Backbone and ligand atoms as CSV (ligand in chain L), in Angstrom:
chain,resi,resn,atom,element,x,y,z
A,1,MET,N,N,0.847,-1.201,0.000
A,1,MET,CA,C,0.000,0.000,0.000
A,1,MET,C,C,0.878,1.246,0.000
A,2,THR,N,N,0.560,2.165,-0.884
A,2,THR,CA,C,1.370,3.370,-1.069
A,2,THR,C,C,0.469,4.596,-0.997
A,3,LEU,N,N,0.921,5.601,-0.260
A,3,LEU,CA,C,0.206,6.875,-0.296
A,3,LEU,C,C,0.553,7.554,-1.613
A,4,ARG,N,N,-0.481,8.012,-2.323
A,4,ARG,CA,C,-0.237,8.674,-3.612
A,4,ARG,C,C,-0.397,10.177,-3.453
A,5,PRO,N,N,0.446,10.960,-4.139
A,5,PRO,CA,C,0.307,12.416,-4.049
A,5,PRO,C,C,-1.044,12.865,-4.629
A,6,ILE,N,N,-1.680,13.819,-3.936
A,6,ILE,CA,C,-2.980,14.341,-4.379
A,6,ILE,C,C,-2.746,15.599,-5.212
A,7,LEU,N,N,-3.315,15.628,-6.410
A,7,LEU,CA,C,-3.186,16.792,-7.296
A,7,LEU,C,C,-3.920,17.976,-6.688
A,8,ILE,N,N,-3.321,19.144,-6.839
A,8,ILE,CA,C,-3.942,20.379,-6.360
A,8,ILE,C,C,-4.458,21.180,-7.558
A,9,HIS,N,N,-5.694,21.692,-7.417
A,9,HIS,CA,C,-6.298,22.580,-8.408
A,9,HIS,C,C,-5.452,23.850,-8.534
A,10,PRO,N,N,-5.241,24.450,-9.690
A,10,PRO,CA,C,-5.725,24.003,-11.005
A,10,PRO,C,C,-4.771,23.004,-11.652
A,11,ASP,N,N,-5.376,21.970,-12.266
A,11,ASP,CA,C,-4.597,20.944,-12.957
A,11,ASP,C,C,-5.517,20.374,-14.047
A,12,PRO,N,N,-5.024,20.301,-15.274
A,12,PRO,CA,C,-5.906,19.840,-16.367
A,12,PRO,C,C,-6.493,18.451,-16.111
A,13,ARG,N,N,-5.792,17.610,-15.332
A,13,ARG,CA,C,-6.308,16.268,-15.050
A,13,ARG,C,C,-7.560,16.318,-14.175
A,14,LEU,N,N,-7.723,17.426,-13.414
A,14,LEU,CA,C,-8.921,17.578,-12.582
A,14,LEU,C,C,-10.106,18.127,-13.382
A,15,LYS,N,N,-9.851,18.480,-14.654
A,15,LYS,CA,C,-10.915,19.021,-15.509
A,15,LYS,C,C,-11.296,18.031,-16.611
A,16,THR,N,N,-10.827,16.786,-16.484
A,16,THR,CA,C,-10.996,15.789,-17.537
A,16,THR,C,C,-12.189,14.873,-17.251
A,17,VAL,N,N,-12.963,14.563,-18.277
A,17,VAL,CA,C,-14.007,13.540,-18.149
A,17,VAL,C,C,-13.310,12.177,-18.217
A,18,CYS,N,N,-13.422,11.405,-17.130
A,18,CYS,CA,C,-12.656,10.153,-17.010
A,18,CYS,C,C,-13.333,9.015,-17.777
A,19,LYS,N,N,-12.517,8.044,-18.153
A,19,LYS,CA,C,-12.985,6.887,-18.940
A,19,LYS,C,C,-13.471,5.771,-18.003
A,20,PRO,N,N,-14.486,5.012,-18.439
A,20,PRO,CA,C,-14.924,3.871,-17.626
A,20,PRO,C,C,-13.775,2.894,-17.368
A,21,VAL,N,N,-13.832,2.264,-16.208
A,21,VAL,CA,C,-12.891,1.180,-15.887
A,21,VAL,C,C,-13.472,-0.090,-16.513
A,22,THR,N,N,-12.690,-0.781,-17.344
A,22,THR,CA,C,-13.243,-1.910,-18.095
A,22,THR,C,C,-13.011,-3.252,-17.404
A,23,ASP,N,N,-11.938,-3.373,-16.622
A,23,ASP,CA,C,-11.624,-4.636,-15.947
A,23,ASP,C,C,-11.125,-4.374,-14.538
A,24,ILE,N,N,-11.530,-5.225,-13.598
A,24,ILE,CA,C,-11.005,-5.120,-12.233
A,24,ILE,C,C,-9.697,-5.928,-12.198
A,25,THR,N,N,-8.624,-5.248,-12.500
A,25,THR,CA,C,-7.305,-5.897,-12.562
A,25,THR,C,C,-6.584,-5.746,-11.216
A,26,ASP,N,N,-5.428,-6.386,-11.093
A,26,ASP,CA,C,-4.600,-6.195,-9.894
A,26,ASP,C,C,-4.235,-4.725,-9.719
A,27,ASP,N,N,-3.963,-4.041,-10.843
A,27,ASP,CA,C,-3.644,-2.606,-10.783
A,27,ASP,C,C,-4.796,-1.815,-10.169
A,28,ILE,N,N,-6.025,-2.166,-10.547
A,28,ILE,CA,C,-7.204,-1.459,-10.026
A,28,ILE,C,C,-7.370,-1.764,-8.535
A,29,ARG,N,N,-7.167,-3.018,-8.139
A,29,ARG,CA,C,-7.262,-3.373,-6.709
A,29,ARG,C,C,-6.195,-2.632,-5.894
A,30,ARG,N,N,-4.985,-2.531,-6.463
A,30,ARG,CA,C,-3.911,-1.804,-5.786
A,30,ARG,C,C,-4.266,-0.320,-5.688
A,31,LEU,N,N,-4.809,0.222,-6.781
A,31,LEU,CA,C,-5.217,1.630,-6.784
A,31,LEU,C,C,-6.270,1.887,-5.704
A,32,ALA,N,N,-7.256,0.977,-5.573
A,32,ALA,CA,C,-8.305,1.138,-4.564
A,32,ALA,C,C,-7.693,1.174,-3.158
A,33,ASP,N,N,-6.777,0.245,-2.873
A,33,ASP,CA,C,-6.109,0.216,-1.558
A,33,ASP,C,C,-5.331,1.504,-1.325
A,34,ASP,N,N,-4.583,1.934,-2.341
A,34,ASP,CA,C,-3.780,3.158,-2.221
A,34,ASP,C,C,-4.664,4.386,-2.009
A,35,MET,N,N,-5.781,4.440,-2.755
A,35,MET,CA,C,-6.673,5.601,-2.641
A,35,MET,C,C,-7.307,5.663,-1.254
A,36,LEU,N,N,-7.732,4.501,-0.710
A,36,LEU,CA,C,-8.312,4.497,0.643
A,36,LEU,C,C,-7.269,4.945,1.663
A,37,ALA,N,N,-6.040,4.416,1.551
A,37,ALA,CA,C,-4.981,4.800,2.486
A,37,ALA,C,C,-4.682,6.293,2.373
A,38,THR,N,N,-4.650,6.802,1.152
A,38,THR,CA,C,-4.365,8.221,0.908
A,38,THR,C,C,-5.473,9.096,1.478
A,39,MET,N,N,-6.729,8.644,1.307
A,39,MET,CA,C,-7.883,9.393,1.819
A,39,MET,C,C,-7.865,9.445,3.352
A,40,TYR,N,N,-7.665,8.283,4.002
A,40,TYR,CA,C,-7.647,8.253,5.478
A,40,TYR,C,C,-6.481,9.072,6.016
A,41,ASP,N,N,-5.348,9.039,5.311
A,41,ASP,CA,C,-4.156,9.748,5.762
A,41,ASP,C,C,-4.340,11.264,5.682
A,42,ALA,N,N,-5.135,11.732,4.699
A,42,ALA,CA,C,-5.206,13.175,4.398
A,42,ALA,C,C,-5.538,14.070,5.598
A,43,PRO,N,N,-6.575,13.876,6.432
A,43,PRO,CA,C,-7.646,12.905,6.268
A,43,PRO,C,C,-8.792,13.510,5.477
A,44,GLY,N,N,-9.529,12.629,4.775
A,44,GLY,CA,C,-10.707,13.062,4.027
A,44,GLY,C,C,-11.765,11.987,4.067
A,45,ILE,N,N,-12.955,12.309,3.504
A,45,ILE,CA,C,-14.073,11.351,3.513
A,45,ILE,C,C,-14.340,10.796,2.122
A,46,GLY,N,N,-13.653,11.337,1.101
A,46,GLY,CA,C,-13.836,10.837,-0.260
A,46,GLY,C,C,-12.638,11.211,-1.114
A,47,LEU,N,N,-12.371,10.374,-2.122
A,47,LEU,CA,C,-11.261,10.652,-3.041
A,47,LEU,C,C,-11.577,9.990,-4.373
A,48,ALA,N,N,-11.394,10.745,-5.449
A,48,ALA,CA,C,-11.668,10.218,-6.789
A,48,ALA,C,C,-10.345,9.974,-7.510
A,49,ALA,N,N,-10.337,8.967,-8.410
A,49,ALA,CA,C,-9.098,8.562,-9.083
A,49,ALA,C,C,-8.360,9.730,-9.759
A,50,PRO,N,N,-9.075,10.650,-10.451
A,50,PRO,CA,C,-8.336,11.750,-11.095
A,50,PRO,C,C,-7.543,12.600,-10.109
A,51,GLN,N,N,-7.954,12.613,-8.832
A,51,GLN,CA,C,-7.213,13.393,-7.831
A,51,GLN,C,C,-5.825,12.806,-7.560
A,52,VAL,N,N,-5.619,11.522,-7.925
A,52,VAL,CA,C,-4.273,10.957,-7.833
A,52,VAL,C,C,-3.714,10.714,-9.239
A,53,GLY,N,N,-4.313,11.412,-10.225
A,53,GLY,CA,C,-3.764,11.416,-11.576
A,53,GLY,C,C,-4.154,10.230,-12.436
A,54,VAL,N,N,-5.139,9.414,-11.963
A,54,VAL,CA,C,-5.601,8.272,-12.753
A,54,VAL,C,C,-6.963,8.642,-13.343
A,55,LEU,N,N,-7.056,8.694,-14.668
A,55,LEU,CA,C,-8.257,9.242,-15.299
A,55,LEU,C,C,-9.282,8.149,-15.610
A,56,GLY,N,N,-9.615,7.358,-14.583
A,56,GLY,CA,C,-10.628,6.306,-14.684
A,56,GLY,C,C,-11.762,6.593,-13.716
A,57,ARG,N,N,-12.951,6.034,-14.028
A,57,ARG,CA,C,-14.152,6.331,-13.239
A,57,ARG,C,C,-14.201,5.435,-11.992
A,58,MET,N,N,-13.556,5.929,-10.961
A,58,MET,CA,C,-13.458,5.156,-9.721
A,58,MET,C,C,-13.289,6.132,-8.552
A,59,LEU,N,N,-13.936,5.821,-7.431
A,59,LEU,CA,C,-13.816,6.675,-6.261
A,59,LEU,C,C,-13.857,5.828,-4.993
A,60,VAL,N,N,-13.323,6.385,-3.929
A,60,VAL,CA,C,-13.427,5.745,-2.617
A,60,VAL,C,C,-14.064,6.742,-1.649
A,61,MET,N,N,-14.735,6.222,-0.634
A,61,MET,CA,C,-15.331,7.107,0.364
A,61,MET,C,C,-15.563,6.362,1.682
A,62,ASP,N,N,-15.614,7.138,2.749
A,62,ASP,CA,C,-16.007,6.635,4.065
A,62,ASP,C,C,-16.447,7.844,4.878
A,63,CYS,N,N,-17.774,7.977,5.031
A,63,CYS,CA,C,-18.319,9.160,5.707
A,63,CYS,C,C,-18.695,8.870,7.158
A,64,VAL,N,N,-18.254,7.738,7.710
A,64,VAL,CA,C,-18.510,7.441,9.121
A,64,VAL,C,C,-17.800,8.498,9.967
A,65,LYS,N,N,-18.557,9.111,10.896
A,65,LYS,CA,C,-17.999,10.243,11.631
A,65,LYS,C,C,-17.463,9.864,13.006
A,66,GLY,N,N,-18.283,9.115,13.756
A,66,GLY,CA,C,-17.929,8.837,15.157
A,66,GLY,C,C,-16.672,7.998,15.303
A,67,GLU,N,N,-15.873,8.327,16.306
A,67,GLU,CA,C,-14.644,7.577,16.598
A,67,GLU,C,C,-14.972,6.135,17.006
A,68,ASP,N,N,-16.152,5.970,17.655
A,68,ASP,CA,C,-16.521,4.651,18.174
A,68,ASP,C,C,-17.288,3.821,17.143
A,69,GLU,N,N,-17.559,4.426,15.963
A,69,GLU,CA,C,-18.252,3.686,14.904
A,69,GLU,C,C,-17.234,2.970,14.026
A,70,ALA,N,N,-17.598,1.782,13.555
A,70,ALA,CA,C,-16.690,1.031,12.679
A,70,ALA,C,C,-16.540,1.759,11.341
A,71,PRO,N,N,-15.319,1.827,10.815
A,71,PRO,CA,C,-15.139,2.463,9.506
A,71,PRO,C,C,-15.909,1.706,8.417
A,72,LYS,N,N,-16.299,2.431,7.356
A,72,LYS,CA,C,-17.031,1.793,6.259
A,72,LYS,C,C,-16.384,2.195,4.929
A,73,PRO,N,N,-15.203,1.623,4.640
A,73,PRO,CA,C,-14.544,1.977,3.375
A,73,PRO,C,C,-15.340,1.452,2.188
A,74,MET,N,N,-15.588,2.323,1.221
A,74,MET,CA,C,-16.330,1.922,0.015
A,74,MET,C,C,-15.503,2.234,-1.224
A,75,VAL,N,N,-15.568,1.342,-2.208
A,75,VAL,CA,C,-14.922,1.555,-3.506
A,75,VAL,C,C,-16.016,1.476,-4.561
A,76,LEU,N,N,-16.206,2.556,-5.312
A,76,LEU,CA,C,-17.241,2.601,-6.345
A,76,LEU,C,C,-16.575,2.753,-7.715
A,77,ILE,N,N,-16.819,1.778,-8.582
A,77,ILE,CA,C,-16.266,1.783,-9.928
A,77,ILE,C,C,-17.403,2.041,-10.913
A,78,ASN,N,N,-17.177,2.947,-11.852
A,78,ASN,CA,C,-18.188,3.347,-12.850
A,78,ASN,C,C,-19.527,3.697,-12.186
A,79,PRO,N,N,-19.526,4.535,-11.145
A,79,PRO,CA,C,-20.787,4.861,-10.454
A,79,PRO,C,C,-21.687,5.736,-11.328
A,80,GLU,N,N,-22.979,5.514,-11.174
A,80,GLU,CA,C,-23.986,6.280,-11.917
A,80,GLU,C,C,-25.124,6.633,-10.985
A,81,VAL,N,N,-25.519,7.909,-10.971
A,81,VAL,CA,C,-26.701,8.311,-10.209
A,81,VAL,C,C,-27.925,7.913,-11.023
A,82,ILE,N,N,-28.792,7.067,-10.438
A,82,ILE,CA,C,-29.968,6.610,-11.180
A,82,ILE,C,C,-31.259,7.238,-10.646
A,83,TRP,N,N,-31.176,7.930,-9.522
A,83,TRP,CA,C,-32.337,8.658,-8.996
A,83,TRP,C,C,-31.830,9.739,-8.036
A,84,SER,N,N,-32.467,10.914,-8.113
A,84,SER,CA,C,-32.153,12.011,-7.187
A,84,SER,C,C,-33.437,12.496,-6.541
A,85,SER,N,N,-33.402,12.809,-5.259
A,85,SER,CA,C,-34.585,13.335,-4.570
A,85,SER,C,C,-34.853,14.765,-5.020
A,86,ASP,N,N,-36.128,15.169,-4.948
A,86,ASP,CA,C,-36.462,16.580,-5.192
A,86,ASP,C,C,-35.971,17.428,-4.031
A,87,GLU,N,N,-36.010,16.829,-2.853
A,87,GLU,CA,C,-35.523,17.543,-1.671
A,87,GLU,C,C,-34.025,17.810,-1.835
A,88,ARG,N,N,-33.619,19.025,-1.453
A,88,ARG,CA,C,-32.205,19.380,-1.608
A,88,ARG,C,C,-31.616,19.730,-0.255
A,89,SER,N,N,-30.312,19.643,-0.152
A,89,SER,CA,C,-29.651,20.040,1.092
A,89,SER,C,C,-28.354,20.765,0.752
A,90,THR,N,N,-27.937,21.610,1.659
A,90,THR,CA,C,-26.741,22.423,1.453
A,90,THR,C,C,-25.678,22.019,2.455
A,91,TYR,N,N,-24.478,21.764,1.946
A,91,TYR,CA,C,-23.339,21.453,2.812
A,91,TYR,C,C,-22.214,22.420,2.506
A,92,ASN,N,N,-21.445,22.737,3.513
A,92,ASN,CA,C,-20.227,23.528,3.339
A,92,ASN,C,C,-19.133,22.536,2.925
A,93,GLU,N,N,-18.889,22.455,1.617
A,93,GLU,CA,C,-18.003,21.422,1.077
A,93,GLU,C,C,-16.554,21.879,1.021
A,94,GLY,N,N,-15.677,20.896,1.092
A,94,GLY,CA,C,-14.259,21.111,0.871
A,94,GLY,C,C,-13.770,20.031,-0.071
A,95,CYS,N,N,-12.475,20.032,-0.377
A,95,CYS,CA,C,-11.944,19.058,-1.321
A,95,CYS,C,C,-10.444,18.907,-1.076
A,96,LEU,N,N,-9.965,17.663,-1.104
A,96,LEU,CA,C,-8.537,17.436,-0.846
A,96,LEU,C,C,-7.666,18.063,-1.935
A,97,SER,N,N,-8.255,18.367,-3.106
A,97,SER,CA,C,-7.494,19.023,-4.178
A,97,SER,C,C,-7.560,20.545,-4.086
A,98,ILE,N,N,-8.340,21.033,-3.097
A,98,ILE,CA,C,-8.478,22.480,-2.894
A,98,ILE,C,C,-8.359,22.723,-1.389
A,99,PRO,N,N,-7.163,22.481,-0.814
A,99,PRO,CA,C,-7.039,22.428,0.639
A,99,PRO,C,C,-7.434,23.728,1.340
A,100,GLU,N,N,-8.137,23.556,2.447
A,100,GLU,CA,C,-8.509,24.634,3.356
A,100,GLU,C,C,-9.414,25.698,2.745
A,101,GLN,N,N,-10.128,25.338,1.677
A,101,GLN,CA,C,-11.111,26.246,1.085
A,101,GLN,C,C,-12.468,25.550,1.150
A,102,TYR,N,N,-13.505,26.325,1.474
A,102,TYR,CA,C,-14.829,25.735,1.657
A,102,TYR,C,C,-15.887,26.609,1.000
A,103,GLY,N,N,-17.004,25.989,0.624
A,103,GLY,CA,C,-18.107,26.758,0.065
A,103,GLY,C,C,-19.397,25.970,0.149
A,104,ASP,N,N,-20.523,26.708,0.304
A,104,ASP,CA,C,-21.831,26.060,0.376
A,104,ASP,C,C,-22.251,25.584,-1.004
A,105,VAL,N,N,-22.610,24.297,-1.093
A,105,VAL,CA,C,-23.104,23.733,-2.350
A,105,VAL,C,C,-24.429,23.041,-2.067
A,106,GLU,N,N,-25.448,23.375,-2.901
A,106,GLU,CA,C,-26.761,22.742,-2.765
A,106,GLU,C,C,-26.871,21.596,-3.761
A,107,ARG,N,N,-27.269,20.442,-3.263
A,107,ARG,CA,C,-27.421,19.249,-4.107
A,107,ARG,C,C,-28.663,18.478,-3.663
A,108,PRO,N,N,-29.123,17.502,-4.470
A,108,PRO,CA,C,-30.191,16.622,-3.989
A,108,PRO,C,C,-29.813,15.997,-2.638
A,109,ALA,N,N,-30.788,15.919,-1.721
A,109,ALA,CA,C,-30.509,15.427,-0.365
A,109,ALA,C,C,-30.242,13.928,-0.349
A,110,SER,N,N,-30.839,13.196,-1.320
A,110,SER,CA,C,-30.644,11.740,-1.414
A,110,SER,C,C,-30.471,11.361,-2.875
A,111,VAL,N,N,-29.660,10.347,-3.100
A,111,VAL,CA,C,-29.495,9.802,-4.459
A,111,VAL,C,C,-29.409,8.282,-4.386
A,112,ARG,N,N,-29.874,7.625,-5.461
A,112,ARG,CA,C,-29.598,6.194,-5.624
A,112,ARG,C,C,-28.492,6.064,-6.644
A,113,VAL,N,N,-27.524,5.216,-6.334
A,113,VAL,CA,C,-26.346,5.062,-7.184
A,113,VAL,C,C,-26.170,3.583,-7.513
A,114,ARG,N,N,-25.763,3.331,-8.765
A,114,ARG,CA,C,-25.433,1.982,-9.199
A,114,ARG,C,C,-23.947,1.989,-9.538
A,115,TRP,N,N,-23.229,0.944,-9.151
A,115,TRP,CA,C,-21.797,0.894,-9.433
A,115,TRP,C,C,-21.300,-0.555,-9.461
A,116,THR,N,N,-20.079,-0.721,-9.926
A,116,THR,CA,C,-19.408,-2.012,-9.845
A,116,THR,C,C,-18.492,-1.962,-8.631
A,117,GLY,N,N,-18.504,-3.024,-7.836
A,117,GLY,CA,C,-17.647,-3.081,-6.658
A,117,GLY,C,C,-16.274,-3.624,-7.018
A,118,ILE,N,N,-15.372,-3.536,-6.046
A,118,ILE,CA,C,-14.035,-4.089,-6.243
A,118,ILE,C,C,-14.124,-5.626,-6.319
A,119,ASP,N,N,-15.306,-6.165,-5.917
A,119,ASP,CA,C,-15.607,-7.600,-6.051
A,119,ASP,C,C,-16.087,-7.956,-7.460
A,120,ASP,N,N,-16.106,-6.948,-8.356
A,120,ASP,CA,C,-16.555,-7.128,-9.754
A,120,ASP,C,C,-18.053,-7.418,-9.858
A,121,LYS,N,N,-18.805,-7.167,-8.775
A,121,LYS,CA,C,-20.254,-7.380,-8.797
A,121,LYS,C,C,-20.992,-6.040,-8.910
A,122,ASP,N,N,-22.212,-6.073,-9.420
A,122,ASP,CA,C,-23.039,-4.868,-9.498
A,122,ASP,C,C,-23.636,-4.559,-8.135
A,123,HIS,N,N,-23.652,-3.290,-7.790
A,123,HIS,CA,C,-24.232,-2.839,-6.522
A,123,HIS,C,C,-25.167,-1.669,-6.793
A,124,GLU,N,N,-26.159,-1.523,-5.898
A,124,GLU,CA,C,-27.032,-0.356,-5.974
A,124,GLU,C,C,-27.426,-0.008,-4.548
A,125,ASP,N,N,-27.424,1.285,-4.233
A,125,ASP,CA,C,-27.788,1.675,-2.876
A,125,ASP,C,C,-28.234,3.126,-2.863
A,126,GLN,N,N,-28.960,3.479,-1.801
A,126,GLN,CA,C,-29.360,4.874,-1.610
A,126,GLN,C,C,-28.405,5.544,-0.635
A,127,PHE,N,N,-28.036,6.774,-0.945
A,127,PHE,CA,C,-27.144,7.558,-0.099
A,127,PHE,C,C,-27.902,8.774,0.400
A,128,ASP,N,N,-27.784,9.048,1.701
A,128,ASP,CA,C,-28.454,10.189,2.320
A,128,ASP,C,C,-27.441,11.032,3.078
A,129,ASP,N,N,-27.910,12.229,3.459
A,129,ASP,CA,C,-27.119,13.115,4.320
A,129,ASP,C,C,-25.709,13.339,3.753
A,130,LEU,N,N,-24.698,13.244,4.628
A,130,LEU,CA,C,-23.320,13.503,4.195
A,130,LEU,C,C,-22.868,12.522,3.102
A,131,TRP,N,N,-23.359,11.272,3.188
A,131,TRP,CA,C,-23.003,10.267,2.166
A,131,TRP,C,C,-23.482,10.711,0.787
A,132,ALA,N,N,-24.680,11.327,0.724
A,132,ALA,CA,C,-25.234,11.775,-0.564
A,132,ALA,C,C,-24.391,12.917,-1.137
A,133,THR,N,N,-24.052,13.870,-0.270
A,133,THR,CA,C,-23.203,14.982,-0.700
A,133,THR,C,C,-21.871,14.467,-1.207
A,134,CYS,N,N,-21.265,13.570,-0.427
A,134,CYS,CA,C,-19.929,13.071,-0.748
A,134,CYS,C,C,-19.941,12.300,-2.064
A,135,VAL,N,N,-20.904,11.400,-2.245
A,135,VAL,CA,C,-20.877,10.576,-3.469
A,135,VAL,C,C,-21.111,11.462,-4.698
A,136,GLN,N,N,-21.959,12.493,-4.572
A,136,GLN,CA,C,-22.186,13.396,-5.709
A,136,GLN,C,C,-20.946,14.237,-5.999
A,137,HIS,N,N,-20.288,14.702,-4.948
A,137,HIS,CA,C,-19.047,15.482,-5.102
A,137,HIS,C,C,-17.981,14.633,-5.816
A,138,GLU,N,N,-17.864,13.362,-5.404
A,138,GLU,CA,C,-16.830,12.485,-5.993
A,138,GLU,C,C,-17.179,12.100,-7.430
A,139,ILE,N,N,-18.458,11.845,-7.711
A,139,ILE,CA,C,-18.850,11.528,-9.098
A,139,ILE,C,C,-18.586,12.741,-9.991
A,140,ASP,N,N,-18.836,13.947,-9.463
A,140,ASP,CA,C,-18.495,15.166,-10.218
A,140,ASP,C,C,-17.031,15.152,-10.647
A,141,HIS,N,N,-16.136,14.723,-9.740
A,141,HIS,CA,C,-14.706,14.663,-10.088
A,141,HIS,C,C,-14.482,13.823,-11.347
A,142,LEU,N,N,-15.262,12.737,-11.491
A,142,LEU,CA,C,-15.079,11.838,-12.642
A,142,LEU,C,C,-15.510,12.515,-13.941
A,143,ASP,N,N,-16.293,13.610,-13.806
A,143,ASP,CA,C,-16.712,14.387,-14.980
A,143,ASP,C,C,-15.943,15.707,-15.071
A,144,GLY,N,N,-14.837,15.791,-14.360
A,144,GLY,CA,C,-13.997,16.991,-14.440
A,144,GLY,C,C,-14.602,18.210,-13.771
A,145,LYS,N,N,-15.485,17.952,-12.795
A,145,LYS,CA,C,-16.181,19.062,-12.137
A,145,LYS,C,C,-15.776,19.156,-10.665
A,146,LEU,N,N,-15.538,20.378,-10.207
A,146,LEU,CA,C,-15.122,20.615,-8.822
A,146,LEU,C,C,-16.220,21.368,-8.077
A,147,PHE,N,N,-16.216,21.295,-6.739
A,147,PHE,CA,C,-17.284,21.978,-5.990
A,147,PHE,C,C,-17.257,23.484,-6.222
A,148,ILE,N,N,-16.071,24.035,-6.522
A,148,ILE,CA,C,-15.995,25.491,-6.746
A,148,ILE,C,C,-16.721,25.904,-8.030
A,149,ASP,N,N,-16.995,24.941,-8.916
A,149,ASP,CA,C,-17.756,25.252,-10.130
A,149,ASP,C,C,-19.205,25.633,-9.796
A,150,TYR,N,N,-19.669,25.318,-8.574
A,150,TYR,CA,C,-21.020,25.695,-8.148
A,150,TYR,C,C,-21.034,27.079,-7.489
A,151,LEU,N,N,-19.864,27.633,-7.201
A,151,LEU,CA,C,-19.798,28.922,-6.499
A,151,LEU,C,C,-19.828,30.064,-7.512
A,152,SER,N,N,-19.934,31.291,-7.021
A,152,SER,CA,C,-19.912,32.446,-7.912
A,152,SER,C,C,-18.543,32.527,-8.595
A,153,ALA,N,N,-18.505,33.149,-9.767
A,153,ALA,CA,C,-17.246,33.294,-10.509
A,153,ALA,C,C,-16.209,34.010,-9.647
A,154,MET,N,N,-16.669,34.984,-8.875
A,154,MET,CA,C,-15.727,35.756,-8.061
A,154,MET,C,C,-15.073,34.884,-6.986
A,155,LYS,N,N,-15.907,34.090,-6.292
A,155,LYS,CA,C,-15.388,33.205,-5.239
A,155,LYS,C,C,-14.452,32.155,-5.854
A,156,ARG,N,N,-14.857,31.610,-7.019
A,156,ARG,CA,C,-14.062,30.582,-7.684
A,156,ARG,C,C,-12.686,31.133,-8.080
A,157,GLN,N,N,-12.680,32.350,-8.627
A,157,GLN,CA,C,-11.406,32.957,-9.043
A,157,GLN,C,C,-10.519,33.245,-7.841
A,158,MET,N,N,-11.146,33.672,-6.760
A,158,MET,CA,C,-10.378,33.970,-5.544
A,158,MET,C,C,-9.702,32.693,-5.033
A,159,ILE,N,N,-10.469,31.593,-4.986
A,159,ILE,CA,C,-9.923,30.315,-4.509
A,159,ILE,C,C,-8.835,29.821,-5.467
A,160,THR,N,N,-9.080,29.937,-6.767
A,160,THR,CA,C,-8.102,29.461,-7.761
A,160,THR,C,C,-6.784,30.227,-7.628
A,161,ARG,N,N,-6.874,31.531,-7.411
A,161,ARG,CA,C,-5.639,32.324,-7.229
A,161,ARG,C,C,-4.879,31.882,-5.980
A,162,LYS,N,N,-5.627,31.593,-4.898
A,162,LYS,CA,C,-4.977,31.106,-3.667
A,162,LYS,C,C,-4.260,29.787,-3.933
A,163,MET,N,N,-4.891,28.903,-4.710
A,163,MET,CA,C,-4.293,27.588,-5.004
A,163,MET,C,C,-3.068,27.740,-5.909
A,164,GLN,N,N,-3.112,28.687,-6.851
A,164,GLN,CA,C,-1.948,28.930,-7.716
A,164,GLN,C,C,-0.766,29.388,-6.867
A,165,LYS,N,N,-1.074,30.250,-5.900
A,165,LYS,CA,C,-0.027,30.752,-5.000
A,165,LYS,C,C,0.543,29.593,-4.173
A,166,LEU,N,N,-0.362,28.744,-3.634
A,166,LEU,CA,C,0.067,27.585,-2.839
A,166,LEU,C,C,0.982,26.677,-3.659
A,167,LYS,N,N,0.608,26.448,-4.934
A,167,LYS,CA,C,1.415,25.563,-5.779
A,167,LYS,C,C,2.790,26.185,-6.085
A,168,ARG,N,N,2.836,27.502,-6.280
A,168,ARG,CA,C,4.134,28.167,-6.504
A,168,ARG,C,C,5.012,28.003,-5.272
A,169,GLU,N,N,4.386,28.160,-4.094
A,169,GLU,CA,C,5.162,28.014,-2.843
A,169,GLU,C,C,5.672,26.590,-2.687
A,170,GLN,N,N,4.816,25.597,-3.015
A,170,GLN,CA,C,5.225,24.199,-2.912
A,170,GLN,C,C,6.354,23.894,-3.886
A,171,ALA,N,N,6.286,24.479,-5.091
A,171,ALA,CA,C,7.298,24.222,-6.124
A,171,ALA,C,C,8.658,24.772,-5.682
A,172,ARG,N,N,8.606,25.912,-4.960
A,172,ARG,CA,C,9.868,26.500,-4.474
A,172,ARG,C,C,10.445,25.652,-3.342
A,173,GLY,N,N,9.553,24.926,-2.617
A,173,GLY,CA,C,9.964,24.008,-1.560
A,173,GLY,C,C,10.346,24.704,-0.282
L,1,NI,NI,NI,-13.062,16.710,-4.052
């Protein structure tokens, strides 16, 4: 298991529509393990493959909050939203590719999602509350969309400039 570097916005790989994963290979299983380890280490509640530079439709998530609750690592391959509630909810979202920046995003409060598991089987489930927000945020990543794309142009530009500055500082070391 290897921690993989997380790409920071702006990066063209974060704006790319990712390709379906066609086979659950050893590489894909290794990627899933690495992505979960990278997400927990960050720490974060979700991570999409393009955030570690792999342009395939795959994401990991675990939105369990309580310290005393058992973790629930999930790997979703080729996920598709097949139903969205009319009811909407707003969360103050963040993103591991946009560190320490947050913004309110309104999305459907519940969604049903169909995906292939790391077991190569078809799965379908309903996601609510934070899980619904997280799975929609991560699926957006697979379509090259970031949470800041829902914010005003002014807020988005302000955040993007901060990230450009952060990347220049990181490059200087
Ligand atoms: Ni994100």
